[in-house]
N, C-alpha and C positions, 0 to 999 in steps of 0.2 A: 330497163333502167341502166343508166350508164355506170353507176358506181354504187357500192354498198352504202355510202354516206346518204344516198337518196332514200334508203329504207329506214323509216323512223318507227314503224310498228308492223306487227303481223296480225293477220286474221286467223282465228282458230276455227276452222271450218267444221271440226268434229262436233261442235255444239248445234249444228243445224237440225239434227234429228231429235234434240232434247226438248223442243218447244212444247210438244203435247203432254209430256209428263215431267215438266220442270219442277213442280211443287213436291210430288212424291220423291223424286230423285234428290232434291235439296234436303228434305227431312231425313231420308235414309243416309245420305252422305254425312250430314251433320252429326247424326247419332253414331255412325261408324267412326268418324274422326274423334268424337268424345270417348268412345271405347278404346281406340288406339292410345289416346292421351292417358286415360285412366290406368289401363293395365301396365303400360310401360313406365309411367311415373311411379305407380305403386311398387313395381318390382325394383326400380332404382332406389326408392326410399327404403324399402325393406333391406336391401343389401347395404346401403350407407349407414343405417341406424343400428343394425345388428352386427356387433363385433365378431360374432362367430362366423359371419359370412364374408369377412375380410380376407378372403383367399383368392389366389390368382384366377381360378375358374369363375368365381362369382363376380370379380372385378371385370373380367372380360365380358361376362353376361350383361353387366350394367352398361358397358361400352356399346354392346349390341343394341340395348334398349335406347340409349341416347342417340345412336345412329338412326334408329327407327323413327324417333321423334323429329330428327333433323330432316330426313327424307319426306316424311308425311307433311311436315309444316311447309316444305317447299312446294307442295302440290295442292293440298286440300283447301287452304284459305283462298287461294286464287281460283280454284275450281268452283267453290261455293259462291264467290263474288261474281263469277261469270254466269252462274245459273240465275242470279238475281238481276243481271244486267241484260239489256237487249243488244248491246254491242260487245262482241266477243273479241276484243283486241288486246294485244299485249305489246308493250314497248319493245323496241329492238334490244335495249340493254337488259330489260326484264326477261326477255326470252333467252338470251345468252346465260343469264344468271340461273334461270330455272333449269336449263340444259346442264349447266355445271353441277347444280345440286343433285339432279336425278342420277347423273353418271357417277359422281363422287359417292353418293349414298349407296348405290348398288355395288360399287367396287370396294367400298369400305366394308360392306357386309362380307364380301369374299375374303378380304384381308384379315378381318376379325375371325372368320371361320378357319383360316389357315393358322393363325396364332393359337386358336383354341385346339386345333388338331395337334400342334406342337406341344401344348401344355399337357394334353392327354397322353401323348407319346412319352414325355418325360415322367409323368406320374405313374404310368403302368409299366413301361419298358425299362426305365432308368430310375426306379424309386429311391435308390440310395443317393443319387445326385440331384434329385428334384429340388429340395430346399436350398441346397448350396448354389444351384444355378438360378432358380426362379426367385431371386431376391426382389425387394420392392423397386430397386433401381432398374433391374432387368425387365421387370414387368412394365414399368412406366415407359421404357424404351420400346417394348413390343407394342404397347397401346399407341404410342406416338407413330410407330411405323405403320400400323393399320389405318391411321387417319391421314398422315402426311403423304404417304405414297400415292393414293388415289387423288388427293388434293393437288399435288404437284403435277401429276400426269395429265389430269383433266383441265387444269388451268392452262397448260400448254396447248391442249387440244382445242379448247374454246378460243384461245388467243389466235390460233391458226384459222379457225372457222370465221372469226370476226374479220379476217382479211379477205375473205372470198367476195367476189362480185355476185350479187343476187339479181335474178330476173323475175322473181315472183314474191308475193307476200302472203300467200295462202298456205297455211300449215294444215294438213289433212287429219289432224287429231285434236284432242282437247288439252294438250300440253306441248311444251317445247322439248324436243330431244335433238341431240347433235345431228343425227343422221337425217332428221326431218328438215333441218336448216340447210344441210349440205345438198339435199335434193332440190332446193330452190336456186342453187348456183347456176350462173349462166354457162352455156355449153363451152365457151372459150375460157372459162375460169381455170386458173392453174391449181390443180388439186394434188400436185406432186408431194408438197410438204404435208398435206393432209393424209395422203396415203402412207407416207413414212411414219407419221405419228400414230396412225391406226395399227400399223405392223408392230411398232414398239409396244403399244398398249396390249395388243394381242399376245405378244411374247411374254410380257410381264405377268399377265393374269393366267396364261397357260402354265407358266412356272408355278403359280400358286396352286392350280389344280393338280399338277404333277407332284408337288410337295405333299398335298393332302392325301393323294393316293399312296404315296410312299409311306407316310406315317401310318395309314390304316393297314397296309400290308404288314408292317412290323407289329402293330397292335393285335391284329388277328393271329399272327404267329405266336405271340406271347400268351394270348388269352387261351389258346388251344391247350397249352401245357398246364395251366393252373386254374383251379376252380375259383379261387379268390379273385384272380384277375378277370375271370369271366363275369363275376358278379359286379366288379367295378366297371367293367366295360358296359354291361347292360344298364347300370345306373347313370353313368356320365357320358358315354359315347353314343348311345342310342338317340338322345335328344339332339346331339350335334349332327349325327348322320341324317336325322329327319329334317333338320334345318337346311343341311347341305343339299339334300335331294329336292326339297321345296324350292330352294334358291335356284338350283340348276334348271328345274322345270320351268319356273316363271321367267327366268332370264333368257333361256334358249328358245322358248316357244315363240316369242315375237319375231326374232330374226328368221327362224325357220318358216313361220307364216309369211313373212315379208318376201322370202325367196320363192317358196313353193305354193303359197296360199292363193286363193281366188280373190280377185278384186271385186267380185260381185257379192261378197258378204255384206250384210247390213252395216252401216256406219257405226251403230251402237256396239255391235259385236267386235268390230275392228278397234274401237276405243277401249273396250274391256281387255282385249288381248294385249294392248299396249300398256295399260296401267295396272295389270294384275300383280306386278312386282311391288306396287304400292298398296295393294289390297290384302294379299294373303300373308306375306312374311311379317309385317308389323304387328299383326294380331296373333298369328299362329306360333311364332317363335317364343314370346313370353309365356304363352299358355303351355306349350310343350315343356319348357324348362321348369315352369312353376309346378306342374303336376308330376314331372318325372324325377327331378332332383330332390333327394330325400330331405335335405336340410331346409330347402325353401318350402317344400310341401308341408313339413312338420311345423314350420314357423307360421305359415298361412292358417293351417288347421288350429294351431294354438291361439292365434288372434281371433279366429271365428268363435272358438269355444269360450274364450274370455268374454267376448261381446255377449254371447248367449247367457252366460252366468250373470253378467253385470246388469242386464236389462231387467230380469225378475227382481233382483235386489233393490234396484231403483224404484220399481213399482211397489214393493213392500214398504219401503221407507215413506213413499208418498201416501 
């Protein structure tokens, strides 16, 4: 192909091995997507409707859940429609949009985790300054930072990718990712600007990781000295650490596999490795926070016990 303008659509080759078990996969995916929607929307509504949960940590958690809905909706509806279709094509513009959503979703998660780490650092290490610093205005600025930073960075990345000349239209997975599109670039394509943007993105998110490590070094130092701080750390920081480790595992696993893994793995397993960041965190994170954070757990248990009491009373009335 002479020019990128000649590419009007891509073929998602990753669906080739789904033909024999399309119906079970469709039903399982639909059920799983409904679970993602239910638990994330339920947690968001719980935080919005309960004034006792209008605190920075819970507002950031609701932002986390909104981001999970954003990323999941960028993948699952298209995936489900492709399972129903015999033609697994995606338009050029749709592919770039999906790649943007996938990367901005993943890196928004990291930005939100960095802001959460900062919130816990202030609450435990600087408790006297916490309320004076973490005002509503400052909190809204931090939430905007966690969303706008990845959006701006990956808008530029996708814009640069859209200028590449492509020599193939076959994407070897079930979704569009930026690196999969770049692999289709012609050998003579100028990737210098793309390399620069990749280095900038790496530096920005490496700084996020270093900041999180720095906050936890101070948190651990502080918690060693005080029993009350240790209790607070176990209640609020353990869910954050679990989410962080889950995020690190699912995000790093695919690049490590891409560099060192075998190309002889079944296509279905390669697909799973690629999309596991859309499978595990959107369900695991709200469950971890829902069960571990005392206020949310108590609120959920209160709602459940209220429903149990109301059902027998309705039966008696009837």
